[in-house]
N, C-alpha and C positions, 0 to 999 in steps of 0.2 A: 202245526205249532208244536214246539217242543216243550214237553212238561220240565218244570224245575225239579232238579235232583233234591230228595229230602236229606237233610242232615241228620245223622244218628242222634246227636245229641239233642236237637231240637224236637225230634220225635220222642225221645225219653222224657224230656221236659213236659210235653203236652200230655203224654200218657199219664205221668205222675200227678199233674194238675187235674186231670179227670178222676183219677183214683181217689185222690183226696177229697174231691168234691162229693163222689159217690159215698165214701166212707162217712164222712161228716154230715151230709145232707139227705142221704138216703137210707143207709144201713143203720147208723147209730140211733136215729129216731125210732127205728123198727126194733132196736134191740139186737142187732146182728153184727158180727164181725164179717171181714171180707172173706175169711176161711170158711165160716158157716155158710155164707151166701153162695160162694162159688161151688162149695160142695153140693149144693142143692140145684144148680143150673144145669138143665139138660143141654147136652151139645147142640141138639137140634134147635134150640131157642136162642143160641149165641148170635146168630147173623141178625135176628130182629132186635135183640137187645143192643147189639153194637150200633145198628141204624139208629135206634132210639137215642142212644148217648151222642152220636155224632150230630143228629138233628136237634138236639137239645130237648128232647121229649122225655123230660124227667118224670112226668106222671106214669108212664110205662114201668120205669124202673121202681117207683114207689109203690105201684100196685104189686108188682112182682116180689119186692121185698116183703111187703105186708103178707102176701100169700106164703112165703116162706116162713116168716115169723109165726103165722097161724098154724102152719103144719108142725113146726117145732113145739108150739105150745100144747098141740093135741096129741103129739106123738113122740115126744122127747126129741133129743138132738140125733135123730137118725133118719136118713132119707130112704130106708128100706120100705119097698112098696109105693114109692112116690110116683115111679114112671111105669 
């Protein structure tokens, strides 16, 4: 069976919608910006976080965002020594 070709514009629209949802519903309540959050994400965690987003497992992102916010509250806005 042949897989349908993805349209670049459609992909961009879906990505923008996911990003806006994450910013409004996950990061903002934790007091984070996308820039702060992404600076604290370990590349090794990205596959699991992407799977969580695609599957709609927002609780994983909420927990991760809360952990990042707690780290910032305790250590200032620096990820030195985080990993």
